[in-house]
Structure formats: structure tokens, C-alpha cells
KOLMIFI-167130 format. One record per atom (N, C-alpha, C): x, y, z; chain; residue in three letters. Coordinates in Angstrom, 2 decimals. Atoms other than C-alpha are relative to their C-alpha. Example, Ala and Ser with C-alpha at 12.3 -4.5 7.8 and 13.67 -1.06 7.14 Angstrom:
<rs>
[[0.89, -1.19, 0.00], "A", "ala"];
[[12.30, -4.50, 7.80], "A", "ala"];
[[0.90, 1.20, 0.00], "A", "ala"];
[[-0.82, -1.19, -0.06], "A", "ser"];
[[13.67, -1.06, 7.14], "A", "ser"];
[[-0.77, 1.09, 0.73], "A", "ser"];
</rs>
This chain:
<rs>
[[0.72, -1.25, 0.87], "A", "met"];
[[-1.81, 15.92, 16.62], "A", "met"];
[[1.23, 1.13, 0.11], "A", "met"];
[[-0.82, -1.16, 0.22], "A", "thr"];
[[1.21, 17.89, 17.21], "A", "thr"];
[[0.65, 0.11, -1.16], "A", "thr"];
[[-0.63, 0.26, 1.17], "A", "leu"];
[[2.96, 16.64, 14.08], "A", "leu"];
[[-0.96, 0.03, -1.11], "A", "leu"];
[[0.99, -0.01, 1.07], "A", "asn"];
[[-0.01, 16.12, 11.89], "A", "asn"];
[[-1.15, 0.40, 0.34], "A", "asn"];
[[1.33, -0.35, -0.48], "A", "pro"];
[[-3.13, 18.12, 12.42], "A", "pro"];
[[-1.41, -1.00, 0.19], "A", "pro"];
[[1.54, 1.05, 0.03], "A", "ile"];
[[-5.50, 15.00, 11.70], "A", "ile"];
[[0.39, -1.07, 0.89], "A", "ile"];
[[-0.27, 0.84, -0.94], "A", "gly"];
[[-3.51, 13.05, 14.16], "A", "gly"];
[[0.26, -1.52, -0.75], "A", "gly"];
[[-0.07, 1.09, 1.03], "A", "asp"];
[[-2.68, 10.42, 11.11], "A", "asp"];
[[1.53, -0.57, 0.08], "A", "asp"];
[[-1.39, 0.44, 0.47], "A", "met"];
[[0.44, 8.31, 10.17], "A", "met"];
[[-0.12, -0.21, -1.36], "A", "met"];
[[-1.29, -0.13, -0.38], "A", "pro"];
[[2.84, 8.39, 8.58], "A", "pro"];
[[0.21, 1.64, 0.13], "A", "pro"];
[[-0.30, -1.53, -0.15], "A", "val"];
[[4.55, 11.91, 9.49], "A", "val"];
[[1.35, -0.19, -0.09], "A", "val"];
[[-1.42, -0.14, 0.07], "A", "met"];
[[8.27, 12.53, 8.38], "A", "met"];
[[0.47, 1.40, 0.62], "A", "met"];
[[-0.47, -1.17, -0.49], "A", "val"];
[[10.22, 15.15, 10.25], "A", "val"];
[[1.61, -0.02, -0.49], "A", "val"];
[[-1.52, -0.13, 0.64], "A", "asp"];
[[13.34, 16.29, 8.13], "A", "asp"];
[[-0.03, 1.54, -0.23], "A", "asp"];
[[-0.17, -1.36, -0.02], "A", "gly"];
[[13.49, 19.94, 9.06], "A", "gly"];
[[-1.46, 0.52, -0.26], "A", "gly"];
[[1.34, 0.01, 0.29], "A", "asp"];
[[10.07, 19.97, 7.38], "A", "asp"];
[[-0.99, -1.00, 0.91], "A", "asp"];
[[0.99, 0.94, -0.68], "A", "val"];
[[7.03, 18.19, 8.88], "A", "val"];
[[-0.79, -0.36, -1.19], "A", "val"];
[[0.84, 0.45, 1.39], "A", "val"];
[[5.41, 16.18, 5.89], "A", "val"];
[[-0.70, -0.98, 0.60], "A", "val"];
[[0.95, 1.37, -0.20], "A", "ser"];
[[2.37, 13.86, 6.43], "A", "ser"];
[[-0.51, -0.45, -1.22], "A", "ser"];
[[0.66, 0.60, 0.97], "A", "asp"];
[[0.67, 11.46, 4.32], "A", "asp"];
[[1.17, -0.69, -0.82], "A", "asp"];
[[-0.82, 0.84, 0.72], "A", "ser"];
[[2.44, 8.75, 2.36], "A", "ser"];
[[0.07, 0.52, -1.32], "A", "ser"];
[[-0.28, -0.56, 1.49], "A", "phe"];
[[2.05, 10.32, -1.21], "A", "phe"];
[[0.76, 1.15, 0.06], "A", "phe"];
[[-0.68, -1.31, -0.20], "A", "ala"];
[[3.16, 13.59, 0.07], "A", "ala"];
[[1.27, 0.00, 0.40], "A", "ala"];
[[-1.18, 0.49, -0.39], "A", "ile"];
[[6.20, 12.20, 1.52], "A", "ile"];
[[1.02, -0.78, -1.00], "A", "ile"];
[[-0.41, 0.43, 1.29], "A", "leu"];
[[6.96, 10.36, -1.51], "A", "leu"];
[[0.48, 1.38, -0.97], "A", "leu"];
[[-0.17, -1.28, 0.80], "A", "met"];
[[6.74, 13.60, -3.45], "A", "met"];
[[1.08, 0.49, 0.73], "A", "met"];
[[-0.73, -0.60, -0.52], "A", "tyr"];
[[8.83, 15.33, -1.09], "A", "tyr"];
[[1.60, -0.42, -0.13], "A", "tyr"];
[[-1.42, 0.53, 0.08], "A", "leu"];
[[11.82, 12.84, -1.15], "A", "leu"];
[[0.53, 0.21, -1.27], "A", "leu"];
[[-0.45, 0.07, 1.30], "A", "glu"];
[[11.60, 12.60, -4.73], "A", "glu"];
[[0.80, 1.36, -0.43], "A", "glu"];
[[-0.45, -1.36, 0.52], "A", "glu"];
[[11.98, 16.45, -5.33], "A", "glu"];
[[1.15, 0.49, 1.04], "A", "glu"];
[[-1.57, -0.41, -0.77], "A", "lys"];
[[14.65, 16.69, -2.38], "A", "lys"];
[[0.95, -0.73, -0.59], "A", "lys"];
[[-1.12, 0.81, 0.71], "A", "asn"];
[[16.77, 14.08, -3.90], "A", "asn"];
[[-0.23, -0.65, -1.55], "A", "asn"];
[[0.37, 0.63, 1.15], "A", "pro"];
[[16.49, 13.83, -7.42], "A", "pro"];
[[1.10, -0.90, -0.39], "A", "pro"];
[[-1.07, 0.60, 0.24], "A", "gln"];
[[19.94, 12.44, -7.77], "A", "gln"];
[[-0.14, -1.52, 0.15], "A", "gln"];
[[0.19, 1.56, -0.51], "A", "his"];
[[18.61, 9.20, -5.96], "A", "his"];
[[-1.50, -0.20, -0.24], "A", "his"];
[[1.54, 0.18, 0.26], "A", "ser"];
[[15.22, 8.80, -7.67], "A", "ser"];
[[-0.86, -1.28, 0.55], "A", "ser"];
[[0.82, 0.98, -0.64], "A", "leu"];
[[12.74, 6.71, -6.18], "A", "leu"];
[[-0.93, -0.47, -1.06], "A", "leu"];
[[1.15, 0.57, 0.93], "A", "leu"];
[[10.76, 6.32, -9.39], "A", "leu"];
[[1.03, -0.50, -1.19], "A", "leu"];
[[-0.86, 0.52, 1.15], "A", "pro"];
[[11.81, 4.50, -12.62], "A", "pro"];
[[0.15, 1.26, -1.11], "A", "pro"];
[[-0.28, -1.02, 1.04], "A", "ser"];
[[13.29, 6.57, -15.39], "A", "ser"];
[[-0.77, 0.21, -1.16], "A", "ser"];
[[1.03, 0.12, 1.06], "A", "asp"];
[[10.75, 5.51, -18.16], "A", "asp"];
[[-1.22, 1.07, 0.62], "A", "asp"];
[[0.85, -0.83, -0.27], "A", "leu"];
[[8.19, 8.05, -18.26], "A", "leu"];
[[-1.30, -0.64, 0.19], "A", "leu"];
[[1.14, 0.83, -0.23], "A", "lys"];
[[5.27, 5.74, -18.58], "A", "lys"];
[[0.00, -1.02, 1.24], "A", "lys"];
[[0.10, 0.55, -1.19], "A", "arg"];
[[6.25, 3.52, -15.89], "A", "arg"];
[[-0.02, 0.76, 1.19], "A", "arg"];
[[-0.03, -1.17, -1.23], "A", "lys"];
[[6.66, 6.51, -13.55], "A", "lys"];
[[-1.12, 0.26, -0.03], "A", "lys"];
[[1.35, -0.38, -0.12], "A", "ala"];
[[3.31, 7.58, -14.56], "A", "ala"];
[[-0.82, -1.18, 0.81], "A", "ala"];
[[0.72, 1.24, -0.55], "A", "ile"];
[[1.98, 3.93, -13.70], "A", "ile"];
[[0.24, -0.19, 1.63], "A", "ile"];
[[-0.13, 0.19, -1.48], "A", "asn"];
[[3.76, 4.01, -10.26], "A", "asn"];
[[-1.17, 1.15, 0.45], "A", "asn"];
[[0.81, -1.24, -0.59], "A", "tyr"];
[[1.89, 7.40, -9.67], "A", "tyr"];
[[-1.57, -0.31, 0.09], "A", "tyr"];
[[1.41, 0.20, 0.08], "A", "gln"];
[[-1.45, 5.95, -10.71], "A", "gln"];
[[-0.18, -1.33, 1.16], "A", "gln"];
[[0.24, 1.10, -0.88], "A", "ala"];
[[-0.83, 2.50, -8.53], "A", "ala"];
[[-0.18, 0.64, 1.28], "A", "ala"];
[[0.18, -0.56, -1.32], "A", "ala"];
[[-0.08, 4.66, -5.51], "A", "ala"];
[[-0.96, 0.68, 0.33], "A", "ala"];
[[1.13, -0.87, -0.34], "A", "tyr"];
[[-2.75, 6.93, -5.84], "A", "tyr"];
[[-1.33, -0.96, 0.02], "A", "tyr"];
[[1.25, 1.08, -0.19], "A", "leu"];
[[-5.26, 3.96, -6.32], "A", "leu"];
[[0.33, -0.68, 1.28], "A", "leu"];
[[-0.14, 0.43, -1.21], "A", "val"];
[[-4.02, 2.45, -3.35], "A", "val"];
[[-0.17, 0.94, 1.21], "A", "val"];
[[0.35, -0.91, -1.34], "A", "ser"];
[[-3.73, 5.55, -1.02], "A", "ser"];
[[-1.33, 0.62, -0.05], "A", "ser"];
[[1.21, -0.63, -0.01], "A", "ser"];
[[-7.17, 6.86, -2.14], "A", "ser"];
[[-1.24, -0.94, -0.08], "A", "ser"];
[[1.16, 0.84, 0.09], "A", "ser"];
[[-9.37, 3.66, -3.04], "A", "ser"];
[[0.19, -1.19, 1.10], "A", "ser"];
[[0.01, 1.30, -0.52], "A", "ile"];
[[-8.07, 0.72, -1.12], "A", "ile"];
[[0.29, 0.28, 1.47], "A", "ile"];
[[-0.13, -0.54, -0.98], "A", "gln"];
[[-6.27, 2.25, 1.97], "A", "gln"];
[[-1.13, 0.62, 0.92], "A", "gln"];
[[1.02, -0.60, -0.78], "A", "pro"];
[[-9.14, 4.15, 3.44], "A", "pro"];
[[-0.88, -1.21, 0.24], "A", "pro"];
[[0.61, 1.03, -0.30], "A", "leu"];
[[-11.04, 0.84, 3.35], "A", "leu"];
[[0.27, -0.69, 1.18], "A", "leu"];
[[-0.67, 0.94, -1.22], "A", "gln"];
[[-8.84, -0.90, 5.67], "A", "gln"];
[[-0.20, 0.83, 1.15], "A", "gln"];
[[-0.12, -0.73, -1.10], "A", "ser"];
[[-9.12, 1.77, 8.03], "A", "ser"];
[[-1.60, 0.19, 0.49], "A", "ser"];
[[1.34, -0.18, -0.37], "A", "leu"];
[[-12.94, 1.68, 8.09], "A", "leu"];
[[-0.64, -1.02, 0.78], "A", "leu"];
[[0.54, 1.15, -0.38], "A", "pro"];
[[-13.50, -1.70, 9.74], "A", "pro"];
[[-1.02, 0.03, 1.19], "A", "pro"];
[[0.77, -0.50, -0.94], "A", "lys"];
[[-14.71, -0.19, 13.03], "A", "lys"];
[[-1.42, 0.73, -0.36], "A", "lys"];
[[1.48, -0.75, 0.22], "A", "tyr"];
[[-17.33, 2.13, 11.54], "A", "tyr"];
[[-0.84, -1.06, -0.69], "A", "tyr"];
[[0.84, 0.81, 0.39], "A", "phe"];
[[-18.52, -0.81, 9.33], "A", "phe"];
[[-0.57, -1.00, 0.70], "A", "phe"];
[[0.47, 0.92, -0.83], "A", "glu"];
[[-18.76, -3.03, 12.19], "A", "glu"];
[[-1.09, 0.70, 0.95], "A", "glu"];
[[1.28, -0.72, -0.56], "A", "glu"];
[[-20.82, -0.32, 14.20], "A", "glu"];
[[-1.07, 0.14, -0.55], "A", "glu"];
[[1.08, -0.21, 0.95], "A", "lys"];
[[-23.14, 0.17, 11.28], "A", "lys"];
[[-0.46, -1.51, -0.37], "A", "lys"];
[[0.62, 1.30, 0.54], "A", "val"];
[[-23.58, -3.44, 10.00], "A", "val"];
[[0.26, -1.21, 0.65], "A", "val"];
[[-0.25, 1.11, -0.76], "A", "gly"];
[[-22.16, -5.77, 12.52], "A", "gly"];
[[1.49, -0.78, -0.72], "A", "gly"];
[[-1.43, 0.22, 0.33], "A", "ala"];
[[-18.86, -7.77, 12.48], "A", "ala"];
[[0.18, -1.17, -1.51], "A", "ala"];
[[0.00, 1.18, 1.12], "A", "asp"];
[[-19.70, -10.52, 9.83], "A", "asp"];
[[0.07, 0.87, -1.33], "A", "asp"];
[[0.23, -0.85, 1.07], "A", "glu"];
[[-20.96, -7.96, 7.38], "A", "glu"];
[[1.13, 1.03, -0.38], "A", "glu"];
[[-1.00, -0.89, -0.03], "A", "lys"];
[[-18.11, -5.70, 8.06], "A", "lys"];
[[1.10, -0.58, -0.84], "A", "lys"];
[[-1.14, 0.96, 0.95], "A", "val"];
[[-15.50, -8.61, 6.70], "A", "val"];
[[-0.51, 0.10, -1.31], "A", "val"];
[[0.61, 0.06, 1.52], "A", "val"];
[[-17.76, -9.06, 3.63], "A", "val"];
[[0.33, 1.42, -0.73], "A", "val"];
[[-0.32, -1.34, 0.86], "A", "arg"];
[[-17.83, -5.49, 2.69], "A", "arg"];
[[1.55, 0.62, -0.23], "A", "arg"];
[[-1.55, -0.49, 0.18], "A", "thr"];
[[-14.11, -4.69, 3.34], "A", "thr"];
[[0.61, -0.80, -1.21], "A", "thr"];
[[-0.64, 1.00, 0.94], "A", "arg"];
[[-13.20, -7.71, 1.28], "A", "arg"];
[[-0.43, 0.73, -1.40], "A", "arg"];
[[0.31, -0.14, 1.52], "A", "thr"];
[[-15.39, -6.79, -1.66], "A", "thr"];
[[0.38, 1.41, -0.62], "A", "thr"];
[[-0.44, -1.42, 0.66], "A", "his"];
[[-14.24, -3.02, -1.81], "A", "his"];
[[1.39, -0.03, -0.29], "A", "his"];
[[-1.36, 0.30, -0.01], "A", "ile"];
[[-10.68, -4.14, -1.42], "A", "ile"];
[[0.27, -0.65, -1.19], "A", "ile"];
[[0.04, 0.67, 1.05], "A", "gly"];
[[-11.22, -6.56, -4.10], "A", "gly"];
[[-0.29, 0.54, -1.30], "A", "gly"];
[[0.31, -0.65, 1.18], "A", "lys"];
[[-12.56, -4.08, -6.59], "A", "lys"];
[[1.22, 0.76, -0.01], "A", "lys"];
[[-1.21, -0.75, -0.07], "A", "gly"];
[[-9.49, -2.04, -5.87], "A", "gly"];
[[1.27, -0.97, -0.48], "A", "gly"];
[[-1.28, 1.18, 0.45], "A", "phe"];
[[-6.98, -5.14, -6.52], "A", "phe"];
[[-0.47, -0.25, -1.41], "A", "phe"];
[[0.64, 0.42, 1.35], "A", "ala"];
[[-9.30, -5.88, -9.66], "A", "ala"];
[[0.68, 1.38, -0.92], "A", "ala"];
[[-0.41, -0.78, 0.82], "A", "ala"];
[[-8.22, -2.51, -10.89], "A", "ala"];
[[1.49, 0.11, -0.11], "A", "ala"];
[[-1.52, 0.19, 0.21], "A", "leu"];
[[-4.64, -2.75, -9.99], "A", "leu"];
[[0.59, -0.90, -0.69], "A", "leu"];
[[-0.21, 1.16, 0.84], "A", "gly"];
[[-4.31, -6.07, -11.64], "A", "gly"];
[[0.13, 0.22, -1.39], "A", "gly"];
[[0.09, -0.49, 1.55], "A", "lys"];
[[-5.64, -4.56, -15.08], "A", "lys"];
[[1.22, 1.36, 0.01], "A", "lys"];
[[-0.98, -0.98, 0.27], "A", "leu"];
[[-3.22, -1.44, -14.44], "A", "leu"];
[[1.68, -0.52, -0.12], "A", "leu"];
[[-1.32, 0.35, -0.03], "A", "leu"];
[[-0.20, -3.23, -13.80], "A", "leu"];
[[0.34, -1.45, -0.89], "A", "leu"];
[[-0.02, 1.43, 0.32], "A", "lys"];
[[-0.57, -6.43, -15.77], "A", "lys"];
[[1.08, 0.27, -1.42], "A", "lys"];
[[-0.72, -0.08, 0.91], "A", "asp"];
[[1.53, -4.86, -18.82], "A", "asp"];
[[1.49, 0.40, 0.47], "A", "asp"];
[[-1.28, -0.99, -0.35], "A", "tyr"];
[[4.40, -3.31, -16.78], "A", "tyr"];
[[0.85, -0.93, 0.98], "A", "tyr"];
[[-0.67, 0.58, -1.09], "A", "ala"];
[[5.28, -5.93, -14.11], "A", "ala"];
[[1.06, -0.75, -0.57], "A", "ala"];
[[-1.05, 1.05, 0.12], "A", "gly"];
[[8.56, -7.91, -13.85], "A", "gly"];
[[0.15, -0.73, 1.38], "A", "gly"];
[[-0.02, 0.44, -1.32], "A", "lys"];
[[9.86, -9.10, -10.61], "A", "lys"];
[[-1.02, 0.47, 0.90], "A", "lys"];
[[0.78, -0.65, -0.69], "A", "tyr"];
[[7.72, -6.52, -9.02], "A", "tyr"];
[[-0.93, 0.85, -0.76], "A", "tyr"];
[[0.94, -0.75, 0.64], "A", "ala"];
[[4.94, -4.22, -9.69], "A", "ala"];
[[0.16, 0.58, -1.54], "A", "ala"];
[[0.00, -0.66, 1.25], "A", "thr"];
[[6.42, -2.28, -12.45], "A", "thr"];
[[1.49, -0.08, -0.58], "A", "thr"];
[[-1.30, 0.41, 0.43], "A", "gly"];
[[9.81, -3.88, -13.18], "A", "gly"];
[[0.63, -0.76, 0.85], "A", "gly"];
[[-0.66, 0.95, -0.84], "A", "asp"];
[[12.50, -5.69, -11.71], "A", "asp"];
[[0.66, 0.54, 1.27], "A", "asp"];
[[-0.54, -0.67, -1.24], "A", "glu"];
[[13.20, -3.18, -9.04], "A", "glu"];
[[-1.10, 0.57, 0.73], "A", "glu"];
[[1.30, -0.58, -1.00], "A", "val"];
[[10.92, -1.76, -6.12], "A", "val"];
[[0.12, 1.30, -0.18], "A", "val"];
[[0.37, -1.37, 0.26], "A", "phe"];
[[9.49, 1.37, -6.90], "A", "phe"];
[[-1.25, 0.26, 0.80], "A", "phe"];
[[1.43, -0.50, -0.81], "A", "pro"];
[[6.56, 3.38, -5.18], "A", "pro"];
[[-1.11, -0.85, -0.14], "A", "pro"];
[[1.28, 0.82, -0.01], "A", "ala"];
[[3.71, 1.22, -6.32], "A", "ala"];
[[0.46, -1.37, 0.73], "A", "ala"];
[[-0.21, 1.09, -0.96], "A", "asp"];
[[5.48, -1.64, -4.43], "A", "asp"];
[[-0.21, 0.23, 1.28], "A", "asp"];
[[0.07, -0.53, -1.28], "A", "leu"];
[[5.87, 0.48, -1.52], "A", "leu"];
[[-1.49, 0.17, 0.42], "A", "leu"];
[[1.29, -0.38, -0.58], "A", "phe"];
[[2.18, 1.59, -1.39], "A", "phe"];
[[-0.86, -1.43, -0.19], "A", "phe"];
[[0.81, 1.43, 0.29], "A", "leu"];
[[0.92, -2.14, -2.62], "A", "leu"];
[[0.26, -1.08, 1.32], "A", "leu"];
[[-0.45, 1.03, -0.88], "A", "ala"];
[[2.83, -4.25, -0.26], "A", "ala"];
[[-0.88, -0.07, 1.39], "A", "ala"];
[[0.88, 0.42, -1.29], "A", "pro"];
[[1.17, -3.55, 3.04], "A", "pro"];
[[-1.48, -0.30, -0.17], "A", "pro"];
[[1.68, 0.20, 0.04], "A", "his"];
[[-2.40, -3.73, 1.64], "A", "his"];
[[-0.12, -1.59, -0.61], "A", "his"];
[[-0.36, 1.08, 0.43], "A", "leu"];
[[-1.29, -6.79, 0.04], "A", "leu"];
[[-0.14, -1.21, 1.18], "A", "leu"];
[[-0.15, 0.94, -1.29], "A", "tyr"];
[[-0.19, -8.41, 3.52], "A", "tyr"];
[[-1.20, 0.00, 0.63], "A", "tyr"];
[[1.07, -0.16, -0.55], "A", "ser"];
[[-3.22, -7.17, 5.07], "A", "ser"];
[[-1.04, -0.83, -0.50], "A", "ser"];
[[1.03, 0.98, 0.65], "A", "ala"];
[[-5.63, -8.83, 2.55], "A", "ala"];
[[0.32, -1.40, 0.11], "A", "ala"];
[[-0.32, 1.23, 0.05], "A", "val"];
[[-3.87, -12.12, 2.61], "A", "val"];
[[0.10, -0.35, 1.63], "A", "val"];
[[-0.35, 0.46, -1.58], "A", "asp"];
[[-2.75, -12.22, 6.47], "A", "asp"];
[[-1.06, 0.43, 0.82], "A", "asp"];
[[0.97, -0.55, -0.74], "A", "arg"];
[[-5.63, -10.32, 7.90], "A", "arg"];
[[-1.42, -0.22, -0.42], "A", "arg"];
[[1.25, -0.15, 0.49], "A", "leu"];
[[-8.57, -10.30, 5.92], "A", "leu"];
[[-0.55, -1.62, -0.72], "A", "leu"];
[[-0.08, 1.44, 0.77], "A", "asn"];
[[-7.94, -13.82, 4.34], "A", "asn"];
[[-0.84, 0.09, -1.23], "A", "asn"];
[[0.26, -0.52, 1.35], "A", "leu"];
[[-8.93, -12.16, 1.07], "A", "leu"];
[[0.24, -1.34, -1.12], "A", "leu"];
[[-0.32, 1.22, 0.70], "A", "asp"];
[[-9.24, -15.20, -1.56], "A", "asp"];
[[0.64, 0.82, -1.11], "A", "asp"];
[[-0.84, -0.81, 0.61], "A", "met"];
[[-6.41, -13.88, -3.63], "A", "met"];
[[0.26, -0.95, -1.68], "A", "met"];
[[-0.25, 0.68, 1.08], "A", "thr"];
[[-6.61, -16.56, -6.32], "A", "thr"];
[[-0.68, 0.60, -1.58], "A", "thr"];
[[0.51, -0.63, 1.00], "A", "gln"];
[[-8.88, -14.33, -8.40], "A", "gln"];
[[0.99, 1.34, -0.46], "A", "gln"];
[[-0.91, -0.92, 0.33], "A", "phe"];
[[-5.74, -11.92, -8.52], "A", "phe"];
[[1.56, -0.52, 0.17], "A", "phe"];
[[-1.36, 0.57, -0.06], "A", "pro"];
[[-2.73, -14.03, -9.17], "A", "pro"];
[[1.13, 0.71, -0.18], "A", "pro"];
[[-1.08, -0.87, 0.20], "A", "his"];
[[-0.72, -11.24, -10.26], "A", "his"];
[[0.60, 0.38, 1.21], "A", "his"];
[[-0.37, -0.80, -1.23], "A", "leu"];
[[-1.11, -9.47, -7.10], "A", "leu"];
[[0.43, -1.04, 1.14], "A", "leu"];
[[-0.25, 1.08, -0.87], "A", "leu"];
[[-0.63, -12.75, -5.14], "A", "leu"];
[[1.46, -0.27, -0.25], "A", "leu"];
[[-1.47, 0.17, 0.11], "A", "arg"];
[[2.73, -13.29, -6.82], "A", "arg"];
[[0.88, 1.08, 0.34], "A", "arg"];
[[-0.59, -1.23, -0.61], "A", "leu"];
[[3.70, -9.96, -6.03], "A", "leu"];
[[0.07, 0.02, 1.65], "A", "leu"];
[[0.00, -0.11, -1.66], "A", "his"];
[[2.77, -10.26, -2.39], "A", "his"];
[[1.21, -1.05, 0.31], "A", "his"];
[[-1.04, 0.77, -0.34], "A", "glu"];
[[5.20, -13.43, -2.25], "A", "glu"];
[[1.23, 0.42, -0.32], "A", "glu"];
[[-1.61, -0.70, 0.29], "A", "ala"];
[[8.18, -11.49, -3.94], "A", "ala"];
[[0.22, 0.96, 1.06], "A", "ala"];
[[-0.37, -1.06, -1.32], "A", "tyr"];
[[7.78, -8.93, -1.29], "A", "tyr"];
[[0.09, -0.76, 1.24], "A", "tyr"];
[[-0.32, 0.57, -1.08], "A", "ser"];
[[7.56, -11.31, 1.47], "A", "ser"];
[[1.26, -0.72, 0.08], "A", "ser"];
[[-1.27, 0.32, -0.11], "A", "lys"];
[[11.07, -12.49, 0.50], "A", "lys"];
[[0.93, 1.06, 0.10], "A", "lys"];
[[-1.09, -0.98, -0.07], "A", "leu"];
[[12.53, -9.24, 0.92], "A", "leu"];
[[0.35, 0.53, 1.56], "A", "leu"];
[[-0.21, -0.11, -1.42], "A", "pro"];
[[14.16, -8.56, 4.15], "A", "pro"];
[[-0.56, 1.40, 0.46], "A", "pro"];
[[0.53, -1.58, -0.40], "A", "ala"];
[[13.21, -4.67, 4.10], "A", "ala"];
[[-1.73, -0.20, 0.35], "A", "ala"];
[[1.36, 0.17, -0.27], "A", "phe"];
[[9.44, -5.69, 3.73], "A", "phe"];
[[-0.35, -0.95, 0.96], "A", "phe"];
[[0.44, 0.65, -1.27], "A", "gln"];
[[9.51, -8.41, 6.34], "A", "gln"];
[[0.12, 0.73, 1.18], "A", "gln"];
[[0.02, -1.00, -1.33], "A", "asp"];
[[10.75, -5.89, 8.77], "A", "asp"];
[[-1.11, 0.97, 0.19], "A", "asp"];
[[0.65, -1.16, -0.05], "A", "ala"];
[[8.25, -3.69, 8.00], "A", "ala"];
[[-1.57, -0.53, 0.19], "A", "ala"];
[[1.41, 0.20, -0.54], "A", "val"];
[[5.18, -5.74, 9.06], "A", "val"];
[[-0.58, 0.33, 0.84], "A", "val"];
[[0.05, -0.47, -1.46], "A", "pro"];
[[3.03, -4.58, 11.55], "A", "pro"];
[[0.26, -0.59, 1.13], "A", "pro"];
[[-0.47, 0.70, -1.37], "A", "glu"];
[[3.64, -7.19, 14.10], "A", "glu"];
[[1.40, 0.19, 0.45], "A", "glu"];
[[-1.57, -0.48, -0.32], "A", "lys"];
[[7.49, -6.29, 14.06], "A", "lys"];
[[0.02, 1.71, 0.26], "A", "lys"];
[[-0.31, -1.44, -0.29], "A", "gln"];
[[6.71, -2.58, 14.81], "A", "gln"];
[[-0.17, 0.26, 1.58], "A", "gln"];
[[-0.31, -0.22, -1.89], "A", "arg"];
[[7.67, -1.57, 18.39], "A", "arg"];
[[-1.31, 0.44, 0.56], "A", "arg"];
[[1.16, -0.40, -0.54], "A", "asp"];
[[4.07, -0.18, 18.84], "A", "asp"];
[[-0.95, -1.01, -0.20], "A", "asp"];
[[1.39, 1.05, 0.19], "A", "ala"];
[[2.26, -3.40, 17.75], "A", "ala"];
[[-0.46, -0.68, 1.25], "A", "ala"];
[[0.58, 0.52, -0.95], "A", "pro"];
[[-0.06, -5.08, 20.12], "A", "pro"];
[[0.77, -1.33, 0.43], "A", "pro"];
[[-0.55, 1.22, -0.22], "A", "ser"];
[[1.35, -7.97, 21.90], "A", "ser"];
[[-1.16, -0.87, -0.30], "A", "ser"];
[[0.92, 1.23, 0.18], "A", "ser"];
[[-0.18, -11.39, 20.85], "A", "ser"];
[[-0.47, -0.89, 0.93], "A", "ser"];
</rs>
């Protein structure tokens, strides 16, 4: 609560304190324009913003609500509702990204769309066991991300505050 008034993550301290993934992305982009995090192509840049926003506003909050769902509807229904809502977000992402993908979400380099999408694909596949056959494009992205060392190091189980299994 000291760094972020709502006590949430992530928080970046860089002289300034910035919280929220999207705000951190924008801050870093503006602070270091010579090392852009975004593609130079204006349309691909916009697709990255759209994908990041879709994940952060429509998919991510639903992955944070399982305890609420469980209290209201029970454990089994919680999983069903979470999968359903995340599936809707994935369907929208699939449509958004289908014409822009290369090796990754919007081309052959990792951009913010990938940074926002990868953890939620990981969670959907490895934690929620979401049937990804209905999202073959996103499943291919998940497989591509899982081969990248930086993404491998970022999985929740490898974080120092991860619960021991």
C-alpha cells in the first residue's frame, strides 16, 4: 500500500512510482523513445495498444476474480464462469490479431501485445485447463512464448514469492 494506493501489482520505481502494467508501458515508451517497445508501423502499434487494453481490461480482471466467483457460486461454477469469460476475450483477441501475426502476436518481434497476452495464455493453459483448440492462433503463440527464456523465467512458479508446491 505504500507504493500503490490500491495495494496491487505491478509497481515500478524509477525515480517516479508508476503502477499498472499499461501505465508502466506508456511511461517506459515515453521515457525511452529511442528504444521503442512498439513497432514503428502505426497500424501495428495501434493493434498492440488494442490487444494490451483488451487483456488488461477484459481478461485479466476475470483471472483475479476466482475467489469472488467461488464465494458466490461454488468452486465448480467458478471455473466454468472464468473459462467462459476468458474464452470470450480470447475469441476477440484471435479476431484482432489474425491479420497481424508473425512469429508472435503482431509480427516477428516481441511487442507489448505479447507481454500482456503471454501470462494469460499461460494461466489459461496451465492453470485453468482451458480448451485452446478453439483458439489455434493463440495456442501457437503460447507455444512460441514458452520457448523464449525471458518468458520461461517469468512464469509464476519461478518468482521468488511463489508458494512452494
